N, C-alpha and C positions, 0 to 999 in steps of 0.2 A: 760219497754222494748218497743221499738218502733215497730210498725207494718210496715213492708216494703213491697214493691211490689216484686214479684218473677221475677227478671230479667232473661230473657230467655237466656240460654247459647248458644253461637254460635260455629260452628265448628272451630277447631284449637285453638291456644292460642290467647286469645283476652282480652284486658283490656279496657272496654268502658271508655271514658273520664268522668270526674266528673264535677259537677256544678262548675263554676269559684269560687275559694276560698276554695273548699273542696279538700283536697290533698290526701286522701286515695282513692283507687279504689275498686269497688265492682262489681263482675261479675253478670250477670243475674242469679239469684239463691240465692243471698244473701251473699256468702262467700267473705270475703275481700281478695284481691290479691295484689301483688306488682305491681308497675308500670312497663311496659315493657321497656327494654333498648332502648334508643334513641340516635341517633347521633345529634339530634337537641338540641342546647344549651338553647333554650327557655324553661322556666319553665311552668308547666301546671297550669296556674293561670290567673286571670283576669288582663287585662292591657297590653297584648302583642299588640304592635302597628304595623300596616302593614308596616310603613316606616322603621322599624327596620330590616326588612327581606331583604335578598339578592334578592330573587325572589318575585315580588308582589303577594300578596295573591289573591285568587279567591273567588268569591261569586256566589250566585244564584238568579235568578228572576223567579217567577212563578205566574200563574194566577189561582184564584179559580173560579169554575163554579157554579153559583147559581142554576143550574139545579139539582145538587146533594144534596144541602141543601140551603134553603133560607137564613138561618142565619149561614153559614159555619164558618165565623170568630168568631162570638159570641159563637158558640158551642165549639171551641177550647179554647177560653178565659175562659169559664165556667169551663172546665176541669182543666186548669192551676190554676185558682183561688181557686178551690175546694181543690187541693193538697196543695196550699199555706196555706189555712185555717187549714188543718189538721196538717201542720207543726207548725202553731201558737199554736195549741192545744197540741203539743208535741206527736202526734200520729204517725208521720212519721219522717224520717230524711230529711235533707236539699236536698240531691241529689235525693230524690223522687219527687221533685217539677219540673215536666216537662209535656209536652204534645207532642204526636206524630202528625205530619202533613204528609199526604200522597199525593204524585203525582199520582192522580187516572188515571188508564189505560182507555183510551177512547174505548168504545165499537165499534166505527166506524173506528178504525185504521185497515188498511188492511195489513200493514207490521210491523214487530217489530222495535223498536227504533234502530237507527244505533249503532253498537257496540262501535264505537269511542266515541259517545255521552255518552253512559252509563259508559264507562271507565272514562271519564272526570268528570262526576257527582260523581261517587263513590270514585274517587281519593281525593275528598275533605274531606273524613273521615280521611285520613292520616294527612291532614292539621289540622283538628280539634284536633286529638290526639297529635299533636305536640305542642298544646297550643296556636294556632293562632285563634284569634277571627274570626269567620266565620259567614257570614250573609245570611239569606234567605229573600229576598224582596218578599212581597206578595201583590197582587193587584186584584181588580175587575174592574179596569179602572177608578173608581171614587175615591177610597180611596187607601192609601198605608201604609203598615206596614213593619217593619223589625223585624226579629226574630234572636235570638242568638242560633246558631246551636250547639248541643251537640253530634250528631251522624248522619251519613248518611249510609243507608243500603238498600239493595234490598231484604233482608229477609222479610217474611211475619210476622210482629210482632203480628198480631191478633191470631196466633197459640198459643200464650201464654196468659193465662187468666190474669196474673199479668200485662202484657204490655197492654192488651186490656182495662184495667181500666184507662189507660192514653190516650185513644183515644176517640173521639166522637162516639156515637153509630151509626151514619149514615154510617160509613165505613163498617159495618158488611156485607153489600150486594155488596160491590165494590171491584174490584181488583186494586192493586197499582203497579206502576213501581218502586217507591222508597219510603222510609220512612225517615222522618227527626225528630230527637229528638230535641225539642225546650225548652231551659231553660227559655226564656222570650220572650215576644212579645211587641213591642213598636209602637204606632201610630205615623206616620209621617205626613200624609195628610188625612183630613177627608172631604169626599163629595165634592171634587174639582178636576175635570178631568184635567183641564189645569195645575194645580199645580202638579198633579201626573205625567203628561207627562214631565213637567219641571224637576222634581227631578230625574226621571228615565234617563234623558239625561246626568246625571252625572255618569252613569254606562256605561262601554264599553263592547260591545259584543266581546269576545275574538275569536270567530269563524266567525266574520264578519268584519275583518280588524280593530278591535278595534273601530268600529263606535258606536255612542251613541245608547243605547237601544231604539227601537221603537216597541211598542206592536201592531202597526197598519201596520207593514211592512210584514205581512204574515209569522209570526213565526210558524215553523212546529214542532220543538222539544222543549219541556219544561221539566225541567227548563232551562233557558238560563244561560250559564256560563259567568260570567262577572268579571271585575275588577273595583274597585272604583277609580274615578278621581275627587277630591283627595281622599285618603284613609279616611275612617270614623271610629270613635270610639263611636258608638251609645250606648254601654253598659258599657264603661270603668268607668265612673264617676257616675254610677247609684245610688250607696249608698249615695253620696253627694247630688245629685239632687232630689232624691225621698225619702230621709230619711230612707234608708235601705230597702225600699219596692221594689217589682218587678215593672218594668215599666207597666206591665199589671194591677197591683193593682192601681198604680198612675193614669193611664188613666181611670180606672173604677170609681175611686173617683171623677175625674174631670167630667166624664159624669154625675155622680149623682148630682154634684153641678150645672151643666148646667140645669138638669131637675128641680132642686129646684128653680133656677132663673126663669125658664120658668113658673113654677107654680105661682111664685110671680107676674110675669107679668099678668098672666091670672086672678089670684084671688084678688090681692091687688090694682091693678091700676084701674082707673075708665073707664073701657072699656065697655061703654054702660050700666052700672048699674044705674047710676043716670043721664042719659042724654048722649048725644054723647060726646065722649072724643075729637074727632076732630071737630072743628067748625071754622067758619070764622067770622071775625069782621062784624059789621053791614054793612060796605061798601062792595058791591058786587065785587069791584075791588081789594079787599085785596089779596096780592100776595101769601100768604102762610097760611095754616091752623094754628090755635092756639092750643097748646098742653094743655091738662088738667094735673093736678098734681095728683099723688097718695098719699097715707097716708104719713104724715110727709113732704109733699112738694116734694116727689120724682117725677121727671118728666120722661116721657117715654124715651127720649133720654138717660138719665143717666142710666136707667135700661137696655136699649139695649146695651149701651157701656159696662156695667158690664157683661152682657151675652156674648158679643163678646170677651171680654178679657179673659173669662174663657174657651173659646174654640178656641184656636189659630188654624188656618188652617194648619199650617206647623210647625212641631217640628224641631229644629236644635240641633245638637250635640254641646257640650260645647267646 
């Protein structure tokens, strides 16, 4: 018997969307319920393409503030990976693998968010429940991630202990404007501000004449409601590209491989252990340093290329 989180029931008749590929619905509280009737012909499953829709789908862009948590993104990834590990141990069901991301309410805000903005953000929940892949782009200006959204709500999910287990602990003392249930989180750009800016320019701010998103243009209301140009399918072929794992798991393993290669560079190459690794030929006019070799004849450039190839700066959809 699986141990499942106690999904918090919301007012009215509500059927939260399930993880892509899981076709029965379960309300917060654990009882299975039927899917709500829908006039949208698209099935509730992975693979819905934006270009198949009459109206272009909308997505969101938000920024996380390191003042709330130094390792905010890592904190969310740890929660998501922990639930994934529980599923691997058959302790929970597949639809229990998710993490909540909050748009934290600024303590410096003098006025409430415009009602029209809140309406537009919460309207994406209907898009999600219609089976349309909906993305939340997350950045700290240096790196960029994209998340697969499973629900958008203004309810305080921390009021329910079961949902609280799906959110990082640092949210306990913070108020939120919105909460986003995230099925998966994928790294797009790592530690490259210029590349982050470049990729965000492929998103169009629907409330600013469809101009490219600019995080340096005095954004007042977050998240930004955007459309993708061109539409992206970041998670559609995940099973094929990641071997059935979450993108969050795939990226974590890649990070571990990067750390291993870095240790190899530090521990196995002759970096000062038996004399200087960088040296010049006898002639003072030698134009370039000579490289020492590591064990087995491995040279520093080869090791560096291996390290670089394991950490692509930018991920592309297939």
